C-alpha positions, 0 to 999 in steps of 0.5 A: 814627348810625354806631357802631364795631363795639366800641360796637355789640357792647357795646350788644348784649351789654348788651341780651342780658343785660338782664332788664327787661321792656322788653328785646326778649330778655326771657324768650325762649329763647336759647343757654344757656337752660333750657327746659321743654317740655310736650306740648300734650296734657299727657302729658309734659314735658321740660327741655332746655338750648339749647347751641352745636352742639359742646356738644350732648349729647341724652342729657343734655338739652343740645340744639343750637340747630341741632337740630329742637327747638332751631331750633323754640324759639329766640327764642320766649317762655314760652307759645308753642306750637311744632311740631317736625318730626323724622324720627319725625314732628311733635311739638307742644309748649308752652314752659312755662318759660324760665330763663337759669340752672338753678334760676331761677324 
């Protein structure tokens, strides 16, 4: 079955917006997600928003999906452990919360 590009885009947009547990994107980190990361030794936590590269402002915890942190967590679910490789070394985090809007639970 072939779909025209408009139909396909519409279906993909609905899938991305879906919050049903059956959705393959449910509770996954996507561009726009607010994510809480906790160090694997529970010594610190960090809340960030994953954004487009032109919206990145690390001082305001807005990180590009192309950054080491953004790339490591993109597509992951709550509970996933990730290793972020940076020029300062490797950091291990647990994704403890994924929200699509600030203040969601």
